[in-house]
N, CA, C and O of each residue as an XYZ file, in Angstrom:
616
protein
N       0.810     -1.162      0.000
C       0.000      0.000      0.000
C       0.871      1.250      0.000
O       1.943      1.254      0.605
N       0.456      2.237     -0.624
C       1.184      3.480     -0.792
C       0.920      4.392      0.416
O      -0.233      4.544      0.818
N       1.980      5.015      1.015
C       1.787      5.933      2.142
C       1.416      7.308      1.594
O       2.002      7.814      0.637
N       0.455      7.859      2.224
C       0.010      9.185      1.803
C       0.431     10.212      2.853
O       0.062     10.123      4.024
N       1.195     11.165      2.406
C       1.621     12.226      3.297
C       0.784     13.463      2.995
O       0.619     13.858      1.840
N       0.266     14.057      4.046
C      -0.567     15.235      3.868
C      -1.054     15.739      5.221
O      -0.594     15.282      6.267
N      -1.952     16.648      5.192
C      -2.490     17.242      6.416
C      -3.780     16.508      6.769
O      -4.725     16.444      5.983
N      -3.782     15.972      7.950
C      -5.002     15.306      8.407
C      -5.906     16.328      9.060
O      -5.501     17.457      9.336
N      -7.091     15.928      9.294
C      -8.082     16.816      9.906
C      -7.662     17.204     11.330
O      -7.909     18.335     11.749
N      -7.050     16.312     12.064
C      -6.607     16.597     13.428
C      -5.483     17.640     13.417
O      -5.495     18.561     14.234
N      -4.532     17.510     12.520
C      -3.434     18.473     12.415
C      -3.973     19.837     12.016
O      -3.525     20.858     12.538
N      -4.928     19.864     11.098
C      -5.536     21.117     10.661
C      -6.225     21.813     11.841
O      -6.108     23.030     11.986
N      -6.925     21.076     12.667
C      -7.585     21.644     13.839
C      -6.558     22.207     14.819
O      -6.781     23.266     15.404
N      -5.444     21.516     15.002
C      -4.382     22.007     15.903
C      -3.781     23.301     15.367
O      -3.530     24.224     16.141
N      -3.545     23.388     14.065
C      -3.033     24.622     13.463
C      -3.999     25.790     13.687
O      -3.571     26.885     14.052
N      -5.273     25.568     13.475
C      -6.275     26.621     13.629
C      -6.304     27.117     15.072
O      -6.340     28.325     15.304
N      -6.288     26.210     16.040
C      -6.299     26.591     17.448
C      -5.021     27.351     17.796
O      -5.092     28.383     18.464
N      -3.871     26.878     17.368
C      -2.598     27.525     17.658
C      -2.564     28.953     17.115
O      -2.192     29.877     17.838
N      -2.943     29.141     15.869
C      -2.903     30.481     15.277
C      -3.976     31.395     15.869
O      -3.770     32.606     15.947
N      -5.103     30.846     16.282
C      -6.124     31.659     16.950
C      -5.609     32.189     18.280
O      -5.822     33.357     18.607
N      -4.935     31.347     19.046
C      -4.357     31.781     20.320
C      -3.274     32.825     20.077
O      -3.199     33.820     20.799
N      -2.444     32.611     19.080
C      -1.387     33.552     18.752
C      -1.954     34.918     18.353
O      -1.460     35.948     18.811
N      -2.972     34.934     17.518
C      -3.615     36.188     17.087
C      -4.263     36.873     18.292
O      -4.195     38.097     18.407
N      -4.881     36.120     19.179
C      -5.509     36.696     20.375
C      -4.478     37.354     21.269
O      -4.726     38.447     21.778
N      -3.338     36.732     21.475
C      -2.280     37.317     22.292
C      -1.735     38.605     21.674
O      -1.500     39.585     22.381
N      -1.540     38.599     20.378
C      -1.053     39.805     19.701
C      -2.077     40.940     19.785
O      -1.706     42.099     19.969
N      -3.351     40.613     19.651
C      -4.401     41.629     19.750
C      -4.458     42.212     21.163
O      -4.608     43.423     21.323
N      -4.340     41.372     22.177
C      -4.358     41.847     23.561
C      -3.154     42.748     23.841
O      -3.295     43.787     24.485
N      -1.998     42.364     23.371
C      -0.793     43.164     23.556
C      -0.918     44.517     22.847
O      -0.572     45.554     23.412
N      -1.402     44.497     21.639
C      -1.590     45.734     20.882
C      -2.596     46.647     21.570
O      -2.371     47.854     21.660
N      -3.688     46.096     22.050
C      -4.697     46.885     22.754
C      -4.115     47.504     24.015
O      -4.378     48.672     24.303
N      -3.345     46.760     24.757
C      -2.720     47.266     25.977
C      -1.792     48.439     25.677
O      -1.810     49.446     26.385
N      -0.994     48.311     24.641
C      -0.051     49.370     24.277
C      -0.790     50.629     23.847
O      -0.450     51.723     24.299
N      -1.788     50.501     22.988
C      -2.496     51.681     22.491
C      -3.357     52.337     23.563
O      -3.558     53.550     23.514
N      -3.868     51.588     24.519
C      -4.643     52.192     25.602
C      -3.759     52.979     26.557
O      -4.222     53.959     27.140
N      -2.516     52.588     26.735
C      -1.624     53.261     27.672
C      -0.742     54.312     27.022
O      -0.031     55.024     27.731
N      -0.759     54.434     25.736
C       0.085     55.421     25.064
C      -0.345     56.846     25.419
O       0.476     57.762     25.400
N      -1.620     57.036     25.741
C      -2.112     58.352     26.139
C      -1.457     58.851     27.409
O      -1.228     60.052     27.544
N      -1.146     57.959     28.353
C      -0.485     58.369     29.586
C       0.912     58.904     29.315
O       1.341     59.858     29.962
N       1.610     58.322     28.394
C       2.950     58.783     28.065
C       2.877     60.179     27.466
O       3.667     61.048     27.837
N       1.957     60.409     26.560
C       1.820     61.720     25.939
C       1.385     62.772     26.938
O       1.891     63.893     26.894
N       0.447     62.448     27.857
C      -0.017     63.412     28.846
C       1.097     63.812     29.794
O       1.191     64.983     30.160
N       1.938     62.885     30.200
C       3.015     63.211     31.128
C       3.978     64.214     30.529
O       4.416     65.131     31.224
N       4.314     64.068     29.275
C       5.238     65.013     28.656
C       4.594     66.378     28.485
O       5.276     67.398     28.588
N       3.301     66.414     28.226
C       2.590     67.689     28.117
C       2.550     68.379     29.470
O       2.714     69.597     29.547
N       2.332     67.611     30.549
C       2.258     68.190     31.880
C       3.571     68.840     32.288
O       3.570     69.938     32.845
N       4.669     68.189     32.022
C       5.971     68.759     32.359
C       6.229     70.021     31.540
O       6.808     70.979     32.052
N       5.816     70.034     30.303
C       6.027     71.227     29.478
C       5.169     72.391     29.976
O       5.582     73.545     29.862
N       3.982     72.112     30.524
C       3.159     73.189     31.088
C       3.854     73.814     32.303
O       3.836     75.033     32.472
N       4.461     72.985     33.140
C       5.214     73.520     34.280
C       6.403     74.341     33.800
O       6.696     75.393     34.367
N       7.089     73.877     32.766
C       8.246     74.605     32.246
C       7.857     75.970     31.696
O       8.601     76.939     31.848
N       6.690     76.050     31.055
C       6.235     77.349     30.541
C       6.006     78.324     31.692
O       6.457     79.468     31.644
N       5.300     77.863     32.728
C       5.081     78.721     33.893
C       6.406     79.100     34.547
O       6.633     80.267     34.864
N       7.266     78.132     34.745
C       8.538     78.328     35.436
C       9.425     79.338     34.700
O      10.077     80.170     35.330
N       9.445     79.262     33.390
C      10.290     80.171     32.607
C       9.890     81.631     32.831
O      10.746     82.481     33.078
N       8.597     81.918     32.746
C       8.128     83.288     32.953
C       8.319     83.726     34.402
O       8.750     84.849     34.664
N       7.999     82.842     35.335
C       8.014     83.191     36.750
C       9.433     83.475     37.241
O       9.643     84.436     37.980
N      10.399     82.664     36.847
C      11.789     82.887     37.266
C      12.299     84.227     36.757
O      13.017     84.934     37.464
N      11.932     84.570     35.548
C      12.368     85.850     34.980
C      11.884     87.013     35.842
O      12.636     87.953     36.097
N      10.628     86.949     36.293
C      10.099     88.034     37.118
C      10.623     87.987     38.549
O      10.859     89.035     39.150
N      10.807     86.809     39.096
C      11.316     86.684     40.465
C      12.723     87.259     40.565
O      13.050     87.921     41.550
N      13.545     87.018     39.575
C      14.939     87.462     39.629
C      15.116     88.946     39.333
O      16.212     89.479     39.507
N      14.059     89.625     38.890
C      14.182     91.054     38.596
C      13.373     91.929     39.553
O      13.377     93.151     39.404
N      12.681     91.341     40.530
C      11.853     92.103     41.468
C      12.247     91.789     42.903
O      12.610     90.660     43.235
N      12.167     92.819     43.750
C      12.469     92.626     45.166
C      11.210     92.501     46.015
O      11.291     92.074     47.166
N      10.064     92.859     45.480
C       8.808     92.818     46.219
C       7.751     92.068     45.414
O       7.706     92.143     44.186
N       6.898     91.338     46.145
C       5.768     90.644     45.522
C       4.657     90.523     46.547
O       4.909     90.467     47.751
N       3.427     90.484     46.058
C       2.262     90.329     46.925
C       1.480     89.111     46.451
O       1.167     88.986     45.267
N       1.167     88.219     47.378
C       0.406     87.014     47.078
C      -0.940     87.130     47.781
O      -0.999     87.373     48.987
N      -2.025     86.954     47.019
C      -3.347     87.006     47.649
C      -4.319     86.106     46.904
O      -4.161     85.831     45.715
N      -5.321     85.658     47.633
C      -6.402     84.854     47.058
C      -7.651     85.706     47.028
O      -8.042     86.287     48.040
N      -8.279     85.779     45.859
C      -9.470     86.609     45.696
C     -10.524     85.867     44.895
O     -10.310     84.747     44.432
N     -11.663     86.518     44.745
C     -12.738     86.037     43.877
C     -13.060     87.177     42.927
O     -13.282     88.307     43.361
N     -13.088     86.884     41.621
C     -13.359     87.951     40.659
C     -14.856     88.215     40.540
O     -15.654     87.601     41.248
N     -15.235     89.120     39.654
C     -16.637     89.521     39.498
C     -17.516     88.386     38.977
O     -18.733     88.415     39.154
N     -16.909     87.391     38.336
C     -17.668     86.248     37.822
C     -17.780     85.131     38.855
O     -18.372     84.090     38.569
N     -17.222     85.328     40.049
C     -17.286     84.332     41.109
C     -16.225     83.255     41.006
O     -16.345     82.210     41.645
N     -15.192     83.486     40.216
C     -14.111     82.493     40.067
C     -13.027     82.742     41.097
O     -12.645     83.887     41.341
N     -12.527     81.665     41.706
C     -11.446     81.757     42.685
C     -10.126     81.992     41.974
O      -9.804     81.324     40.992
N      -9.370     82.948     42.483
C      -8.114     83.344     41.840
C      -7.011     83.440     42.886
O      -7.202     84.031     43.949
N      -5.860     82.858     42.578
C      -4.637     83.091     43.341
C      -3.823     84.062     42.502
O      -3.507     83.785     41.345
N      -3.486     85.205     43.094
C      -2.831     86.267     42.337
C      -1.504     86.621     42.978
O      -1.409     86.803     44.192
N      -0.478     86.716     42.140
C       0.854     87.140     42.575
C       1.202     88.384     41.773
O       1.282     88.337     40.545
N       1.411     89.505     42.475
C       1.709     90.774     41.819
C       3.113     91.219     42.213
O       3.438     91.313     43.397
N       3.937     91.491     41.208
C       5.305     91.956     41.434
C       5.348     93.467     41.409
O       4.417     94.116     40.933
N       6.453     94.037     41.934
C       6.569     95.491     42.043
C       6.593     96.197     40.687
O       6.223     97.368     40.598
N       7.024     95.501     39.628
C       7.046     96.135     38.310
C       5.696     96.065     37.593
O       5.574     96.542     36.465
N       4.693     95.483     38.229
C       3.349     95.453     37.668
C       2.942     94.136     37.040
O       1.767     93.945     36.729
N       3.874     93.226     36.845
C       3.515     91.916     36.284
C       2.670     91.147     37.291
O       2.976     91.100     38.482
N       1.589     90.542     36.776
C       0.647     89.821     37.629
C       0.444     88.415     37.096
O       0.191     88.215     35.908
N       0.557     87.455     37.980
C       0.270     86.050     37.659
C      -1.038     85.697     38.343
O      -1.208     85.923     39.541
N      -1.961     85.139     37.565
C      -3.262     84.764     38.111
C      -3.532     83.301     37.780
O      -3.434     82.881     36.627
N      -3.877     82.529     38.818
C      -4.331     81.149     38.617
C      -5.835     81.144     38.825
O      -6.323     81.468     39.907
N      -6.567     80.773     37.776
C      -8.026     80.683     37.844
C      -8.373     79.212     38.024
O      -8.183     78.407     37.112
N      -8.880     78.865     39.196
C      -9.121     77.459     39.544
C     -10.172     76.814     38.649
O     -10.021     75.653     38.271
N     -11.224     77.536     38.305
C     -12.293     76.974     37.482
C     -11.830     76.672     36.058
O     -12.342     75.749     35.423
N     -10.880     77.430     35.562
C     -10.354     77.210     34.206
C      -9.124     76.320     34.206
O      -8.697     75.842     33.155
N      -8.549     76.098     35.391
C      -7.317     75.320     35.539
C      -6.202     75.890     34.661
O      -5.464     75.156     34.004
N      -6.103     77.220     34.671
C      -5.141     77.905     33.806
C      -4.382     78.970     34.583
O      -4.872     79.515     35.572
N      -3.168     79.251     34.106
C      -2.316     80.280     34.686
C      -2.143     81.388     33.654
O      -1.876     81.123     32.482
N      -2.298     82.635     34.104
C      -2.163     83.790     33.231
C      -1.043     84.682     33.737
O      -0.872     84.859     34.943
N      -0.282     85.241     32.807
C       0.644     86.317     33.127
C       0.062     87.561     32.484
O      -0.068     87.640     31.262
N      -0.285     88.527     33.312
C      -1.045     89.696     32.894
C      -2.328     89.211     32.201
O      -3.217     88.717     32.894
N      -2.470     89.323     30.901
C      -3.684     88.844     30.222
C      -3.430     87.636     29.321
O      -4.349     87.136     28.671
N      -2.206     87.179     29.285
C      -1.822     86.072     28.403
C      -1.843     84.745     29.157
O      -1.269     84.637     30.241
N      -2.500     83.742     28.589
C      -2.512     82.412     29.194
C      -1.172     81.755     28.915
O      -0.758     81.618     27.764
N      -0.489     81.344     30.002
C       0.836     80.748     29.832
C       0.865     79.256     30.154
O       1.787     78.561     29.729
N      -0.124     78.746     30.895
C      -0.137     77.319     31.230
C      -1.575     76.861     31.434
O      -2.440     77.643     31.830
N      -1.819     75.580     31.156
C      -3.165     75.013     31.305
C      -3.052     73.662     32.010
O      -1.950     73.197     32.301
N      -4.185     73.042     32.280
C      -4.264     71.732     32.939
C      -3.625     71.742     34.323
O      -3.063     70.732     34.749
N      -3.702     72.862     35.026
C      -3.163     72.955     36.380
C      -4.293     72.581     37.341
O      -5.275     73.312     37.473
N      -4.143     71.442     38.005
C      -5.183     70.947     38.905
C      -5.284     71.800     40.168
O      -6.386     72.116     40.618
N      -4.148     72.170     40.737
C      -4.164     73.057     41.901
C      -2.891     73.903     41.906
O      -1.847     73.509     41.386
N      -3.022     75.068     42.510
C      -1.903     76.001     42.599
C      -2.026     76.738     43.922
O      -3.054     77.350     44.211
N      -0.982     76.676     44.713
C      -0.943     77.395     45.987
C       0.339     78.196     46.040
O       1.392     77.732     45.602
N       0.249     79.399     46.576
C       1.424     80.248     46.697
C       1.341     81.013     48.007
O       0.261     81.418     48.438
N       2.493     81.204     48.631
C       2.562     82.022     49.825
C       3.914     82.718     49.865
O       4.915     82.202     49.367
N       3.921     83.893     50.465
C       5.155     84.653     50.564
C       5.760     84.429     51.943
O       5.068     84.534     52.956
N       7.047     84.123     51.978
C       7.778     83.879     53.217
C       8.952     84.838     53.301
O       9.463     85.295     52.278
N       9.377     85.143     54.521
C      10.521     86.026     54.720
C      11.501     85.357     55.665
O      11.118     84.848     56.718
N      12.764     85.362     55.280
C      13.837     84.874     56.126
C      14.563     86.100     56.653
O      15.357     86.711     55.938
N      14.291     86.463     57.911
C      14.867     87.691     58.480
C      16.362     87.566     58.736
O      17.076     88.569     58.728
N      16.842     86.359     58.961
C      18.267     86.167     59.235
C      19.124     86.568     58.031
O      20.168     87.202     58.187
N      18.674     86.195     56.838
C      19.426     86.509     55.623
C      18.795     87.641     54.816
O      19.300     88.003     53.753
N      17.702     88.196     55.315
C      16.985     89.285     54.649
C      16.575     88.897     53.221
O      16.782     89.652     52.271
N      15.999     87.722     53.101
C      15.529     87.231     51.799
C      14.030     86.998     51.856
O      13.478     86.603     52.883
N      13.388     87.253     50.724
C      11.957     86.980     50.603
C      11.764     85.851     49.606
O      12.410     85.809     48.559
N      10.871     84.941     49.946
C      10.598     83.767     49.123
C       9.139     83.768     48.700
O       8.276     84.331     49.373
N       8.891     83.136     47.587
C       7.523     82.773     47.210
C       7.519     81.256     47.093
O       8.174     80.685     46.220
N       6.779     80.617     47.977
C       6.669     79.163     47.982
C       5.477     78.775     47.105
O       4.347     79.184     47.371
N       5.732     77.990     46.066
C       4.701     77.594     45.108
C       4.552     76.080     45.138
O       5.532     75.339     45.061
N       3.310     75.639     45.251
C       2.977     74.213     45.143
C       2.037     74.075     43.960
O       0.935     74.623     43.968
N       2.472     73.345     42.943
C       1.701     73.243     41.705
C       1.484     71.765     41.360
O       2.405     70.951     41.437
N       0.257     71.445     40.981
C      -0.103     70.087     40.579
C      -0.705     70.184     39.178
O      -1.684     70.897     38.961
N      -0.104     69.452     38.226
C      -0.523     69.539     36.832
C      -0.936     68.158     36.345
O      -0.300     67.158     36.677
N      -2.006     68.109     35.555
C      -2.452     66.847     34.982
C      -3.669     67.070     34.108
O      -4.509     67.922     34.394
N      -3.753     66.301     33.049
C      -4.903     66.384     32.148
C      -5.972     65.411     32.615
O      -5.670     64.416     33.274
N      -7.203     65.695     32.279
C      -8.342     64.819     32.567
C      -8.495     64.529     34.056
O      -8.724     63.381     34.436
N      -8.373     65.540     34.898
C      -8.544     65.420     36.352
C      -7.624     64.390     36.985
O      -7.956     63.833     38.032
N      -6.493     64.129     36.385
C      -5.530     63.175     36.918
C      -4.192     63.883     37.071
O      -3.631     64.386     36.098
N      -3.688     63.918     38.291
C      -2.433     64.612     38.560
C      -1.248     63.745     38.143
O      -1.031     62.665     38.692
N      -0.492     64.230     37.170
C       0.674     63.497     36.695
C       1.986     64.130     37.131
O       3.032     63.481     37.103
N       1.932     65.395     37.535
C       3.166     66.096     37.887
C       2.875     67.039     39.045
O       1.939     67.836     38.983
N       3.671     66.949     40.090
C       3.511     67.818     41.255
C       4.867     68.359     41.661
O       5.854     67.624     41.678
N       4.918     69.640     41.986
C       6.192     70.268     42.333
C       5.953     71.347     43.378
O       5.055     72.178     43.243
N       6.769     71.319     44.418
C       6.789     72.402     45.401
C       8.170     73.024     45.333
O       9.183     72.334     45.449
N       8.201     74.338     45.144
C       9.477     75.011     44.936
C       9.428     76.395     45.579
O       8.387     77.052     45.590
N      10.560     76.820     46.108
C      10.684     78.152     46.680
C      11.475     79.033     45.720
O      12.600     78.703     45.344
N      10.890     80.135     45.335
C      11.542     81.100     44.457
C      12.042     82.260     45.335
O      11.258     82.858     46.072
N      13.324     82.575     45.258
C      13.912     83.646     46.057
C      13.850     84.932     45.242
O      14.356     85.005     44.123
N      13.213     85.951     45.835
C      13.163     87.253     45.165
C      14.539     87.902     45.185
O      15.394     87.569     46.005
N      14.729     88.832     44.263
C      16.018     89.531     44.158
C      16.317     90.216     45.489
O      15.466     90.921     46.031
N      17.510     90.011     46.010
C      17.866     90.582     47.318
C      19.184     91.351     47.310
O      19.632     91.786     48.371
N      19.799     91.528     46.195
C      21.080     92.245     46.148
C      20.934     93.590     45.497
O      21.913     94.325     45.375
């Protein structure tokens, strides 16, 4: 009798099951990667928002010897943290908009919370502005920083 070499029905079923499992694993891996790619993009955006604020703020801190920090409510009922320097530059954080403004220009967005207070070190005759900033898109905090900015003292 002649031997017949070929694919039997059992081997064909094993191939189908094997490739189905393989395709399922690849689909799950791909789905996982694409669902989490948004977190990577948001984190880089959050850090860049802090850098935009920091760049403007350091420039004003290093050129002014006086600053006033106060929390107010504007005519529209929005809560505002306002920092006013002696040269007239004003930084306003509007909590409802989650945005930071320098004078009338929006310089940063997606700021979940912003706190500022003015401190004085009498021993060294230095004035500080302590800033605590939390940044994140979609109500999720991805970046938090507390930093003390020293006003010009020389």
